[in-house]
C-alpha positions as CSV (number, residue, x, y, z in Angstrom):
1,E,-160.4,-10.6,77.9
2,E,-159.5,-7.9,75.4
3,L,-159.1,-5.3,78.1
4,M,-156.7,-7.6,80.0
5,L,-154.7,-8.1,76.8
6,S,-154.7,-4.1,76.1
7,A,-153.6,-3.6,79.7
8,N,-150.8,-6.1,79.3
9,K,-149.7,-4.3,76.1
10,C,-149.6,-1.1,77.6
11,V,-147.6,-2.3,80.5
12,A,-145.1,-4.1,78.4
13,M,-144.5,-0.9,76.3
14,K,-143.8,1.0,79.4
15,L,-141.5,-1.6,80.9
16,A,-139.7,-1.8,77.5
17,D,-139.0,2.0,77.4
18,H,-137.9,2.2,81.2
19,P,-134.2,2.3,81.8
20,L,-134.5,0.2,84.8
21,T,-136.1,-2.7,83.1
22,A,-134.4,-2.5,79.6
23,D,-131.9,-5.3,80.5
24,Y,-134.3,-7.3,82.7
25,P,-137.4,-7.8,80.8
26,V,-140.4,-8.7,82.6
27,L,-141.9,-12.0,81.0
28,R,-145.1,-13.7,81.3
29,N,-145.4,-17.3,81.3
30,H,-148.4,-19.7,80.8
31,Q,-148.3,-23.4,81.6
32,P,-150.4,-25.9,79.5
33,P,-154.2,-26.0,80.3
34,D,-155.4,-28.4,82.8
35,P,-156.1,-31.6,81.0
36,A,-159.5,-32.6,82.8
37,K,-160.9,-29.0,82.1
38,A,-159.5,-29.1,78.5
39,S,-161.2,-32.5,78.0
40,E,-164.6,-31.1,79.2
41,L,-164.5,-28.2,76.9
42,K,-163.5,-30.4,74.1
43,S,-166.7,-32.6,74.9
44,Q,-168.7,-29.4,75.0
45,L,-167.6,-28.0,71.7
46,A,-167.7,-31.4,69.8
47,P,-171.4,-31.4,69.2
48,L,-171.0,-28.0,67.3
49,G,-168.5,-29.5,65.0
50,I,-165.5,-27.8,66.5
51,D,-162.5,-30.0,66.9
52,Y,-160.8,-28.5,70.1
53,Q,-157.3,-29.4,70.2
54,C,-154.9,-27.8,72.9
55,E,-152.0,-30.5,73.2
56,T,-149.7,-27.8,71.9
57,A,-149.8,-24.1,71.6
58,A,-149.7,-24.4,67.8
59,L,-152.9,-26.8,67.8
60,L,-154.8,-24.5,70.1
61,R,-153.9,-21.6,67.9
62,D,-154.8,-23.4,64.8
63,T,-158.2,-24.5,66.5
64,I,-159.1,-21.0,67.3
65,R,-158.2,-19.8,63.9
66,A,-160.4,-22.5,62.3
67,V,-163.4,-21.5,64.4
68,Y,-162.9,-17.8,63.2
69,D,-162.6,-18.9,59.7
70,T,-165.5,-21.4,59.6
71,Y,-168.0,-19.6,62.0
72,G,-167.0,-15.9,61.9
73,E,-166.1,-13.2,64.3
74,H,-168.9,-13.8,67.0
75,V,-168.5,-17.5,67.3
76,G,-164.8,-17.2,67.2
77,K,-164.5,-14.5,69.9
78,T,-167.1,-16.8,72.0
79,V,-165.0,-19.8,71.7
80,E,-161.7,-17.8,72.6
81,I,-163.3,-16.5,75.7
82,M,-164.4,-20.1,76.5
83,V,-160.8,-21.4,76.0
84,M,-159.4,-18.9,78.4
85,R,-162.3,-19.1,81.1
86,M,-163.2,-22.9,80.9
87,S,-160.2,-24.9,79.5
88,G,-158.1,-24.7,82.6
89,M,-155.7,-22.2,81.2
90,Q,-153.3,-21.5,84.0
91,Q,-152.8,-18.1,85.5
92,A,-149.9,-16.4,84.0
93,Q,-146.8,-16.1,86.1
94,Y,-144.7,-12.9,85.9
95,F,-140.9,-12.8,86.3
96,A,-137.9,-10.7,85.5
97,D,-135.2,-12.4,83.2
98,A,-131.7,-11.0,82.6
99,K,-130.4,-11.1,79.0
100,T,-127.7,-13.6,79.1
101,E,-126.6,-16.3,76.5
102,D,-126.4,-18.9,79.3
103,S,-130.0,-18.5,80.4
104,P,-132.7,-20.6,78.4
105,S,-135.8,-18.9,77.6
106,P,-138.8,-20.1,79.5
107,R,-141.5,-21.9,77.5
108,H,-144.7,-19.8,76.9
109,Y,-147.7,-22.3,76.2
110,A,-149.9,-19.4,74.4
111,L,-147.3,-18.5,71.9
112,A,-146.4,-20.9,69.1
């Protein structure tokens, strides 16, 4: 997961500096997680005292932060990977978007 995020950052930096993509940024969009899989993960984390909330991106972020704060780096990283792999997070879709005032920004589930 960390390697994927690092690769995404490297590609984003290259695209941001390239003259052909400066006015047409390549964006990454995540849809909300699959409700059935998210419910299954919630039931698996509950016995550990983790109240898994993913109804909004902000709740998901707060849940992961709370796990890091309460249980530390190792458990936090493990739960974060479980969220990415087991909660039904949808595969990102990539697209180019022209910078215009008329064009609404797409909703990115993972950013709050």
